[in-house]
N, C-alpha and C positions, 0 to 999 in steps of 0.2 A: 395357178388358176384352175387348171384342169382337175387337180386333186380336190379342190374345194367344191367344184361342180359334182364330182363323183360322190363326195361325202354327203352333200346336200341331197343328191338323187337317192342315195342309199338310205339316208335318214327318212326321206319322204316315203320311200317304198316300205320301210319298216313300220312307219306310222299307219300307212294304208293297210298293211297286212294285219296289224294289231287291231285296227278299228273294224275290219271285216270279221276277224275272229270273235271280237266282242259282240258285234251285231248278230253273229250266228248263235251265240250262247244265250242271248236275251232278246226278247222282242223289242221293237222300237218304243212301244208304249209301256214297257216294263211290267206287262201283265204276266208273261210267261218267261221262264228261265229253263233252258235245256239242262238236264241232269245227266251225268255219266251213269251208266247202268250199274257200275260198281258202287256209286254213292247210295243207291237205293236197294242194293242187293242184301236185304235184311229179312228178318222173319215176317215183317209186316208188308213186304212187297210181294204182291201176288199178280203175275201176268194174267190177263183175262183169257179164259178158255175160248178158243177160236181165233186167237191172235196169230197173224202170219209172222214170218221172220222179219218183215219190214215194219219196224215200229221205233218210236223214240219216246223217252220218258221226260216229263216236264214238271216243274213246280209252278203252282198258280199263286199269284199275289192276290189274295182275297180282297184286300182293301182297295187295290188299284182297279180290279175288275168291277167291284161294286160302284166305285166312283164314276167309271166310264158308263156303265149300264144305267145309272140314274139319269144320265143325259140322253139316253136313247128315246127318240120319239115313238109314239104309237103308230103302227102302220096305218096307212090311208088318211092320216091326219094332215092338217095344213102344216103343222110343224115338221112332219116328215118330208114334205115337199121342199121346205126351206132350210132345214138344219141337217147336218150330217154328223153322225156318231161313228167313229172309226175304231175298230179293235183288231188286233193281230190274233191270228189263229196258228197254232203249231201244226206242221205237217209231219207225216210219218218219216220222211227223209231228214228231219231235223231242221228244216227251214221254217220261216214264218211268212205268212201272207196276210195282207190287210183286207178287211171286209167292212162295208158300210152296213151297220146293224140298226134294226128297228124292233121295238117290242111288238110281239105278235101273240096275244093271249089266246090260249086254247081251252081254258077252264074258267068258269065263273067263280068269282070271289066267294060266294056262299058255300060252294062245294069244297073249298080248301079248309083244312082243319088247322088250328093253331099249332105252330111249330113245324108244319109240313107244307109251307107255301112253295109254290112253283111259279117261276117267271119264265116265259118262253119268248124266244126271239128268232128273227130270220135275218139273213144277210146276203149281200151280193159282193162278189170279189172286186177289189180295186186293182190289185196286181194281175189278176186273171178274171176278166169280166164274165167269163163263162162259168165261174165257180159260184156255187150257192151253199148256204149253210142253214141249218135249223138247229137251235140249241136251247138248253134250259139250265137255269140255276135252280136247283131243288135242294131240299133238306139234306140230301146225301151227296151233294157236289154238282159239278159241271158235267153235262153230257151233250155231245154234239154228233151230227151226221153231216158230212161235207161231200159234195159232188164237185169234182174238179177235173182238170186235164190229167191228174195223177190217177183218177178213178174215184170210187166211193171209199171213204174211210171214216173212222169213228174216233172220238175222244171220250174217254171214260176214266173215272178214278181207278187207280190200280190198287189202292189200299186206303184204309182209314185207321187212324189210331183209336184204340179203345177209349170210349168216353168222349170222343170228339165227333162233331158233325161234319167237319171239313176234312177233305181228303188231303193226304200229304204228298202224293204224287199222282200224275196222270199219264195215261198212255195215249198217244196218237198212233193209230194202227190201221193197216189194211186187214180186212177179215180174210180168213182162210177161204179159198175158193170152194164153192159147193157145187158138186156135180149132180145133175138130175138124171135119175135112172129112167129108161124108157117107160117104165110103169109108174112114173111120178113119185118114186120114193127117193128121199134125199140120201146121197152117199157122200161121205167126206174122204 
C-alpha cells in the first residue's frame, strides 16, 4: 500500500514537472514559443545592437496572434468596458505574462500606404497589474515596449528571411544601460 502511494505521488510529481516545463516553453495562448539560442544560431539570426545579456528568443505564431488581436476592442469604446482580450507576452527571463489588450490607433488610415499597415495596441498586466505594454503589428513584424517590475524591456524581430515580411524569431530583451555624462553626452 505504501509503495502504491509512493508510485502515485512520484507519477503525479513527474506530470506536474512536465506540465510546468511545457508551460515554460510555450505561452498559454500558443502565441509564443521559447526557442533555444542554438536553434536560431544561424546566419539569419542577428541579435539587436544594444541588447543586454538578459534576453530570450521566441517564435511567434502569426495566425494565432492575428486571431487574438482581431478580437481586441478599440480603447475607450463600450466594447472595451465589457469585453476582455487577453494575450501572453514573453519576458527576457524566458517567462510569459498575460496582458489585457485594446487596439489603440496612433495613425490615421489615409496616412497608411498599401502593404505598410500598422496596427497599434496597449495593454495592462493581469499577472502583474503594474505592468503596461505598447505594441504594434507592422509590415516588418511585432514590436513592443513593456514596463514591469522587471524594468523596461523590448520585444523586436531578431531577423527576417529574405523575401518574407514576417520575422522568424523575436528577442525579448533588456536594453544595455546608458550612462549620462555630466555634460549630457551619452556614454555606453
